[in-house]
LOFI-340295 format. One record per residue (C-alpha): residue number from 1; residue in three letters; x, z, y. Coordinates in steps of 0.5 Angstrom, whole numbers, plus 500, padded with zeros to 3 digits. Each point is the difference from the previous one (the first is absolute). Example, Ala and Ser with C-alpha at 12.3 -4.5 7.8 and 13.67 -1.06 7.14 Angstrom:
     k     r     u     w     v
     1   ALA   525   516   491
     2   SER   502   498   507
***
This chain:
     k     r     u     w     v
     1   MET   544   587   325
     2   LEU   502   505   496
     3   ASP   496   506   502
     4   ILE   505   505   500
     5   ILE   503   505   505
     6   THR   508   500   499
     7   PHE   502   504   507
     8   ASP   498   502   507
     9   ALA   504   503   505
    10   GLN   497   507   500
    11   GLY   499   501   493
    12   GLY   506   497   497
    13   GLY   500   496   494
    14   ASN   495   500   495
    15   ILE   504   503   494
    16   LEU   494   498   495
    17   TYR   501   493   501
    18   LYS   507   500   498
    19   ALA   498   504   494
    20   LEU   495   495   498
    21   ALA   505   494   502
    22   HIS   506   502   497
    23   PRO   502   495   495
    24   LEU   501   505   494
    25   ALA   493   502   502
    26   SER   497   493   500
    27   GLU   502   499   493
    28   ALA   497   506   498
    29   LEU   493   499   504
    30   GLU   500   493   497
    31   ARG   500   503   493
    32   LEU   495   505   502
    33   GLU   495   495   503
    34   THR   500   496   494
    35   ILE   498   506   496
    36   LEU   495   502   504
    37   THR   497   493   501
    38   ALA   500   499   492
    39   GLU   496   507   499
    40   GLY   494   497   504
    41   ALA   497   503   506
    42   PHE   504   506   503
    43   ALA   498   505   506
    44   VAL   505   503   505
    45   TYR   501   507   502
    46   ASP   504   499   507
    47   PRO   502   507   502
    48   GLY   505   498   506
    49   ASN   497   493   503
    50   THR   505   496   495
    51   LEU   495   495   498
    52   TYR   500   495   506
    53   THR   508   499   500
    54   LEU   500   500   492
    55   VAL   495   494   500
    56   ALA   503   496   506
    57   LEU   506   500   496
    58   TYR   497   499   493
    59   PRO   493   497   500
    60   GLY   499   502   493
    61   PHE   499   507   501
    62   LYS   493   499   504
    63   PRO   496   505   497
    64   THR   494   497   495
    65   ALA   496   506   499
    66   GLY   500   504   507
    67   VAL   505   504   504
    68   TYR   500   508   500
    69   THR   502   505   505
    70   HIS   500   507   500
    71   ASP   499   501   507
    72   SER   492   501   501
    73   GLU   500   497   507
    74   LYS   502   494   498
    75   VAL   495   499   494
    76   GLY   495   494   502
    77   GLN   505   497   505
    78   ASP   502   493   499
    79   ASP   506   499   495
    80   GLY   502   494   502
    81   PHE   499   496   494
    82   GLY   492   499   500
    83   GLY   498   506   498
    84   VAL   500   508   503
    85   ARG   504   505   498
    86   LEU   498   505   494
    87   ALA   500   507   499
    88   LEU   506   502   495
    89   THR   495   505   497
    90   ASP   496   494   498
    91   LEU   506   496   496
    92   ASP   497   502   493
    93   LYS   494   496   502
    94   SER   504   494   501
    95   PRO   500   494   494
    96   ALA   507   499   502
    97   ARG   505   501   493
    98   SER   506   501   505
    99   VAL   501   504   506
   100   LEU   506   499   504
   101   ALA   502   506   504
   102   LEU   505   498   506
   103   SER   505   505   500
   104   PHE   507   500   497
   105   GLU   499   507   497
   106   HIS   497   498   493
   107   GLU   499   507   497
   108   LYS   497   503   507
   109   MET   495   494   499
   110   LEU   498   502   493
   111   SER   499   507   502
   112   ARG   495   498   506
   113   LEU   496   495   496
   114   ALA   499   503   494
   115   ARG   494   504   503
   116   VAL   497   493   502
   117   THR   501   495   494
   118   HIS   498   499   493
   119   SER   504   499   494
   120   ASP   499   493   500
   121   GLN   503   499   507
   122   GLN   508   499   500
   123   ILE   503   502   506
   124   PHE   506   496   503
   125   SER   504   502   506
   126   LEU   506   497   504
   127   GLU   505   504   497
   128   PRO   503   494   496
   129   ALA   502   497   507
   130   ARG   504   506   502
   131   LEU   507   499   500
   132   PRO   504   504   496
   133   ASP   503   507   503
   134   MET   507   497   500
   135   MET   498   496   505
   136   LEU   497   505   504
   137   SER   503   504   506
   138   ASN   494   505   500
   139   PRO   497   500   493
   140   ARG   495   505   501
   141   HIS   497   496   506
   142   TYR   499   493   498
   143   LEU   498   497   506
   144   ASP   505   503   504
   145   LYS   503   495   504
   146   LEU   507   501   498
   147   ASN   498   498   493
   148   PHE   499   493   503
   149   ALA   506   498   504
   150   THR   499   493   499
   151   ASN   501   493   503
   152   PHE   501   493   498
   153   ALA   506   495   502
   154   PHE   500   492   500
   155   PHE   506   499   495
   156   ARG   503   493   499
   157   ASP   506   497   496
   158   ASP   502   493   499
   159   GLU   505   495   501
   160   ARG   500   501   507
   161   PHE   498   507   502
   162   SER   500   507   498
   163   THR   497   506   503
   164   ARG   502   507   501
   165   LEU   497   506   501
   166   VAL   504   506   503
   167   THR   498   507   502
   168   ALA   503   507   500
   169   ASN   498   506   496
   170   TYR   496   503   506
   171   TRP   496   504   496
   172   CYS   506   505   499
   173   ASN   498   502   507
   174   TYR   494   503   497
   175   ASP   504   504   495
   176   ALA   498   495   495
   177   THR   505   499   493
   178   ASP   500   496   494
   179   VAL   496   494   504
   180   ARG   499   494   496
   181   TYR   497   493   502
   182   TRP   496   497   495
   183   LEU   500   493   501
   184   ARG   495   494   497
   185   LEU   502   493   501
   186   TYR   494   495   500
   187   ASP   501   492   500
   188   ALA   496   495   504
   189   GLN   495   500   495
   190   GLY   499   508   500
   191   ALA   504   500   493
   192   ILE   504   506   499
   193   LEU   508   498   500
   194   ALA   503   507   500
   195   GLU   499   507   501
   196   TRP   505   505   501
   197   GLU   502   507   503
   198   HIS   506   500   506
   199   GLU   503   507   500
   200   ALA   501   503   507
   201   PRO   506   504   501
   202   ASN   499   507   503
   203   GLY   501   500   507
   204   PRO   500   495   505
   205   ALA   503   494   496
   206   GLY   498   493   501
   207   ILE   495   496   496
   208   VAL   501   493   498
   209   VAL   496   495   496
   210   ASP   502   493   499
   211   SER   496   494   497
   212   ALA   507   497   498
   213   GLU   502   506   496
   214   ILE   493   501   497
   215   ARG   499   493   498
   216   ALA   507   501   496
   217   ARG   498   506   497
   218   PHE   494   498   497
   219   ASP   502   493   499
   220   LEU   494   497   504
   221   PRO   499   493   503
   222   GLU   499   499   507
   223   PHE   494   503   503
   224   CYS   496   501   506
   225   GLY   495   506   500
   226   GLN   500   507   502
   227   LEU   503   507   498
   228   PHE   496   506   500
   229   VAL   503   506   502
   230   HIS   498   508   498
   231   VAL   505   505   502
   232   LEU   500   506   495
   233   GLY   501   507   503
   234   ALA   499   498   507
   235   ARG   499   506   505
   236   GLY   498   501   507
   237   HIS   496   493   501
   238   ASP   498   494   496
   239   VAL   502   495   504
   240   VAL   505   495   496
   241   LYS   505   497   505
   242   TYR   505   494   499
   243   ALA   503   494   503
   244   LEU   500   494   496
   245   ASP   505   495   501
   246   THR   499   492   498
   247   TYR   507   497   499
   248   GLY   503   493   498
   249   LYS   504   498   494
   250   ASN   504   494   499
   251   GLY   501   498   507
   252   GLU   493   502   503
   253   ALA   501   502   507
   254   SER   493   503   501
   255   LEU   500   508   501
   256   SER   494   504   501
   257   VAL   497   508   500
   258   THR   494   503   500
   259   HIS   498   507   498
   260   ASP   495   504   496
   261   ALA   493   497   498
   262   ASN   496   506   503
   263   ALA   496   502   493
   264   TRP   493   499   503
   265   PRO   496   494   499
   266   SER   496   498   507
   267   PRO   494   496   502
   268   ARG   504   496   505
   269   PHE   508   498   502
   270   ALA   503   497   506
   271   THR   506   498   503
   272   LEU   500   494   496
   273   PRO   503   494   505
   274   ALA   497   493   499
   275   PRO   505   495   497
   276   ARG   504   495   505
   277   PRO   499   493   498
   278   ASP   507   500   497
   279   GLU   499   506   496
   280   LYS   497   502   493
   281   LEU   497   507   500
   282   ILE   498   503   493
   283   LEU   496   506   500
   284   TRP   502   504   494
   285   ILE   493   503   497
   286   GLN   502   505   495
   287   ASN   494   504   497
   288   SER   500   507   500
   289   HIS   495   501   494
   290   ALA   499   499   493
   291   ALA   493   496   502
   292   PRO   501   493   502
   293   ILE   499   498   507
   294   PRO   494   495   500
   295   ALA   501   493   503
   296   GLY   498   500   507
   297   ALA   500   508   501
   298   ILE   506   500   505
   299   THR   500   495   506
   300   LEU   504   498   506
   301   ASN   498   499   507
   302   GLN   503   499   507
   303   MET   500   507   503
   304   GLY   494   500   504
   305   GLU   496   495   497
   306   GLU   495   500   494
   307   GLN   501   494   497
   308   ALA   503   502   493
   309   PHE   504   496   495
   310   ALA   500   503   493
   311   VAL   505   501   495
   312   PRO   497   495   495
   313   VAL   503   503   493
   314   GLU   499   506   496
   315   VAL   506   505   500
   316   GLY   501   504   494
   317   PRO   502   507   499
   318   PHE   506   502   503
   319   ALA   502   493   501
   320   THR   503   496   506
   321   TYR   498   494   503
   322   ALA   504   496   505
   323   LEU   495   497   505
   324   ASP   502   494   505
   325   VAL   497   503   506
   326   GLY   500   493   504
   327   ALA   497   496   494
   328   LEU   494   505   500
   329   VAL   499   501   508
   330   LYS   501   493   503
   331   ASN   501   499   507
   332   VAL   502   507   502
   333   VAL   507   500   502
   334   TRP   505   505   504
   335   PRO   499   504   505
   336   ALA   493   501   497
   337   GLN   500   506   495
   338   LEU   496   501   494
   339   GLU   496   506   497
   340   LEU   500   501   492
   341   ARG   493   503   498
   342   SER   503   503   493
   343   GLY   494   504   498
   344   ASN   504   506   498
   345   HIS   503   496   494
   346   ILE   507   500   502
   347   VAL   505   505   504
   348   ARG   504   497   506
   349   PRO   502   493   498
   350   ARG   507   496   501
   351   TYR   500   493   503
   352   GLU   506   495   500
   353   ILE   501   495   505
   354   THR   504   494   498
   355   GLN   503   495   505
   356   GLY   505   495   498
   357   PRO   505   503   495
   358   LEU   499   507   502
   359   THR   494   506   499
   360   ARG   499   506   502
   361   ILE   495   506   498
   362   ALA   496   505   504
   363   HIS   494   504   499
   364   LEU   493   501   503
   365   ASN   497   506   502
   366   VAL   494   504   499
   367   GLU   494   498   505
   368   ARG   496   507   501
   369   ARG   492   500   499
   370   ASP   500   507   502
   371   LEU   502   499   508
   372   SER   496   499   506
   373   PRO   502   498   507
   374   GLU   502   507   503
   375   PRO   498   500   507
   376   SER   505   507   501
   377   LEU   506   495   500
   378   ARG   499   498   507
   379   ASN   500   507   503
   380   LEU   506   503   496
   381   PRO   503   506   503
   382   ASP   506   499   504
   383   SER   504   504   495
   384   MET   499   494   495
   385   GLY   503   496   505
   386   ARG   499   492   497
   387   GLY   497   503   494
   388   PHE   500   495   494
   389   VAL   507   497   500
   390   LEU   502   494   495
   391   PRO   507   499   500
   392   PHE   504   494   497
   393   PRO   507   497   501
   394   ILE   502   494   504
   395   LEU   506   497   497
   396   ASP   505   497   504
   397   PRO   497   494   503
   398   ALA   506   496   500
   399   ILE   500   500   493
   400   PHE   492   502   498
   401   THR   493   498   502
   402   SER   496   506   500
   403   VAL   492   499   500
   404   VAL   495   505   500
   405   GLN   492   499   498
   406   PRO   495   506   501
   407   ASN   495   501   494
   408   PRO   493   503   500
   409   MET   501   505   495
   410   SER   493   503   499
   411   GLU   493   496   499
   412   LYS   497   503   506
   413   ILE   505   498   505
   414   THR   498   494   504
   415   SER   505   500   506
   416   LEU   508   502   501
   417   PRO   502   502   507
   418   LEU   507   500   499
   419   ARG   507   500   504
   420   LEU   507   499   498
   421   ASP   505   505   503
   422   ILE   507   497   499
   423   PHE   507   504   500
   424   ASP   507   499   499
   425   GLU   504   504   495
   426   ALA   502   506   505
   427   GLY   492   501   501
   428   THR   500   497   507
   429   LEU   493   496   501
   430   LEU   501   493   501
   431   THR   494   497   501
   432   GLN   492   500   498
   433   LYS   495   495   498
   434   PHE   493   501   500
   435   LEU   497   496   495
   436   GLY   492   501   502
   437   ASN   494   502   496
   438   LEU   502   496   494
   439   PRO   493   498   496
   440   ARG   500   501   492
   441   ASN   501   493   498
   442   HIS   506   499   505
   443   GLU   506   495   499
   444   THR   505   504   504
   445   ALA   507   500   498
   446   ILE   505   503   505
   447   ALA   507   497   500
   448   LEU   504   506   502
   449   HIS   507   497   501
   450   GLU   497   496   506
   451   LEU   499   507   503
   452   THR   507   502   500
   453   ASP   507   498   498
   454   GLN   502   507   497
   455   ALA   499   503   494
   456   GLY   496   506   500
   457   HIS   493   502   498
   458   ALA   493   499   502
   459   ASP   494   505   500
   460   LEU   493   497   499
   461   VAL   495   505   504
   462   TYR   493   500   502
   463   ASP   498   498   507
   464   PHE   493   500   502
   465   ARG   500   497   507
   466   ASP   495   495   498
   467   GLY   496   504   496
   468   GLY   500   499   492
   469   GLU   500   505   494
   470   GLY   505   504   496
   471   ASP   500   503   493
   472   GLY   507   504   500
   473   TRP   502   495   494
   474   LEU   504   495   504
   475   HIS   504   495   496
   476   ALA   504   494   501
   477   MET   504   495   496
   478   MET   507   499   502
   479   ARG   504   494   498
   480   TYR   507   498   501
   481   GLU   504   494   499
   482   ASN   507   498   500
   483   ARG   501   494   505
   484   GLU   506   497   496
   485   ASN   498   500   493
   486   GLY   493   501   500
   487   HIS   500   507   496
   488   ALA   494   504   501
   489   ALA   496   507   499
   490   GLU   494   503   502
   491   THR   497   507   500
   492   SER   494   503   502
   493   PHE   498   507   502
   494   GLY   496   505   504
   495   GLY   500   504   506
   496   HIS   500   508   501
   497   ILE   501   505   506
   498   PHE   508   502   500
   499   ASN   503   506   502
   500   THR   495   504   504
   501   LEU   500   507   500
   502   MET   492   500   501
   503   THR   496   497   494
   504   TRP   494   495   500
   505   ARG   496   501   493
   506   SER   505   498   495
   507   GLU   506   498   505
   508   PRO   506   500   500
   509   GLN   499   499   493
   510   SER   504   504   495
   511   TYR   501   497   493
   512   SER   501   508   497
   513   GLY   496   504   504
   514   PRO   495   501   506
   515   PRO   502   496   507
   516   PRO   504   500   504
   517   GLY   505   496   496
   518   LEU   506   501   503
   519   THR   505   499   495
   520   THR   503   494   496
   521   ARG   502   499   493
   522   LEU   501   492   499
   523   PHE   503   497   494
   524   LEU   505   494   500
   525   LYS   503   497   494
   526   LEU   507   497   500
   527   GLY   501   493   499
   528   GLN   502   497   493
   529   GLU   503   493   497
   530   GLY   504   500   506
   531   HIS   494   501   505
   532   GLU   500   504   506
   533   SER   495   505   502
   534   PHE   497   502   507
   535   SER   495   504   503
   536   CYS   497   499   507
   537   LEU   499   507   503
   538   ILE   495   501   505
   539   HIS   499   506   504
   540   PRO   492   499   502
   541   ALA   498   504   506
   542   SER   493   501   502
   543   VAL   502   504   506
   544   GLU   505   500   505
   545   GLY   506   505   501
   546   THR   501   502   492
   547   ALA   508   501   498
   548   PRO   504   495   496
   549   SER   500   501   493
   550   GLU   504   504   496
   551   THR   501   495   494
   552   ILE   504   502   493
   553   LEU   502   494   495
   554   HIS   501   503   493
   555   LEU   503   496   495
   556   TYR   498   501   493
   557   SER   503   498   494
   558   ASN   495   497   494
   559   SER   501   507   497
   560   GLY   497   503   506
   561   VAL   507   503   502
   562   GLU   501   500   508
   563   LEU   506   496   501
   564   GLU   501   500   508
   565   ARG   495   501   506
   566   ARG   501   497   507
   567   ARG   496   502   507
   568   ILE   497   495   504
   569   SER   496   501   507
   570   ILE   494   495   502
   571   ASN   497   501   507
   572   PRO   492   500   500
   573   SER   497   493   500
   574   GLY   507   498   498
   575   SER   503   497   493
   576   TYR   506   500   496
   577   MET   502   495   494
   578   VAL   503   504   494
   579   TRP   505   496   496
   580   PRO   502   504   494
   581   HIS   506   496   499
   582   GLU   503   501   507
   583   ILE   498   507   501
   584   PHE   502   503   493
   585   GLY   505   494   498
   586   ALA   500   496   493
   587   GLU   504   505   496
   588   LYS   495   506   501
   589   LEU   494   495   499
   590   ALA   504   498   493
   591   GLU   500   507   498
   592   ALA   493   501   502
   593   GLY   498   494   495
   594   ILE   494   496   498
   595   GLY   494   505   502
   596   GLY   504   503   505
   597   TYR   496   501   507
   598   VAL   500   503   507
   599   LEU   496   505   502
   600   ILE   498   500   507
   601   ARG   498   507   502
   602   ASP   498   503   507
   603   MET   497   507   502
   604   SER   499   498   507
   605   CYS   496   494   500
   606   ARG   496   495   496
   607   LEU   504   494   499
   608   PHE   497   493   498
   609   GLY   504   495   496
   610   TYR   500   493   497
   611   HIS   505   498   494
   612   GLY   503   495   497
   613   GLN   506   496   497
   614   ARG   504   494   502
   615   ASN   504   496   495
   616   LYS   506   495   500
   617   VAL   497   494   502
   618   GLY   496   503   506
   619   GLY   493   502   496
   620   PHE   497   506   502
   621   SER   494   504   499
   622   LEU   496   505   504
   623   ASP   494   505   499
   624   HIS   498   507   503
   625   MET   504   506   497
   626   PHE   496   506   496
   627   GLY   501   507   500
   628   PHE   499   506   496
***
């Protein structure tokens, strides 16, 4: 496993990791690596605890002539490389001909080290790996998170499928101007196919990056790889959010949607369903780094079991590998679920299921290692009501099957004490189903269409009547299938405490400030190529007695002009299907154009939503929405 720290819930993202792993930085660091090793033995001065991350990503930087520190209390401590940390004041006694100062400020390092080096020692730094100032939101503070608003996207274009990244310039909400998307496209082997910038108009304009257009612009062959995305000029936060549509061509009826890849690699991922006997499950392993993933470094196992199935091939730098899960993990079938032990090599991956002529794509989720079972969840105060709630749609049971599978989502959780609360669209509780205290290796999938004959939604909640553990990271995978034509879609997400005035730690979560998060800002893209987009909005309520929502649907054109707005109201624990073509009409949607969208706003409560598209032959996509 790569010995790197990428993200933790308290401290946020490790920006040093992003600075070192950036594709442009990796090219410079590989050149520096070659120079240093050619010079012979080299010492390292590590003023900011950078060395472990650097060596994990680029093993050639392992020091061969000692690790030096200016911290007198660390002198003599284990350096992690078979030696002890040495005093910086003794650097001139080192036989090293080269000294690597782990800082992006070269002139500062030259001045500092001039006192402790001799004329035969050459000083290097990380400055060659520094991005140019024109790519930085804050050039004066290089490791500012806004300088590294980056992400990856699965990106494919062939005779059967194209992909489309869709978002909006939400950075303008934080007074950002001159926002640009720096994009680099890699093929399956990790080779660079194209590199370009996409300018975002000032204001809340729609942003669309379509694989078919890119393929034509650069005269590219078919490809299936990944797109590296770096937002230049970001303000407010560093999270790059998008929806990613996979749409068929040449008569292909399949349709899928997922969302942003989460920019931080993780040791483990979950919410991966085992395949049915008649399905082919491909896990898209996409290397997020400039170093190859060794054969055997990534494994799969049935959730809750320790028998590991190793990926047998090396995956090159920034390369994409299509892993046939059923061929590797034999005799494990749905409703079993799988755990991916990815060793910090990849960001949140996609998987693709083929059943007959149809395919669907969904994503895994991060399995947390920093969480432990939390006893206080059994005795939350009355002001928290039902506590953590995971809401998700139940589509019309006459047309669709709706299935939910709860997922263990932290490494230490061993049981899942759960209950389903099922509501109609008006928010009336129809029924409840206690699921018991599910073990980590459970193979439970609940058919919601057998519990109700009405469209609406279900809440997955903790229920400790038979004991068990909770960790506050309640997740599930939801699968929907059209009874008539076999089209299917699936998604997964986690629960929160919703719409309580009182707070418990970071809940109710707010994406733009401290808790409680009691407002809504959700992005709903419009349909394209004759597709109709939709959103299933849910008004989750951890406590009873709250008021109906005061929701406004804002229709924006692709240039960021608000064209129209409509008001709707959703009862607590109720839901509402938003079809933009019905609410605003075809003429207004045509005026909005490709890249137009609906912004869903509510200042009275936090809504949760799922979105997708429907095509003319009954295919559909569905994933949870994102807000900004």
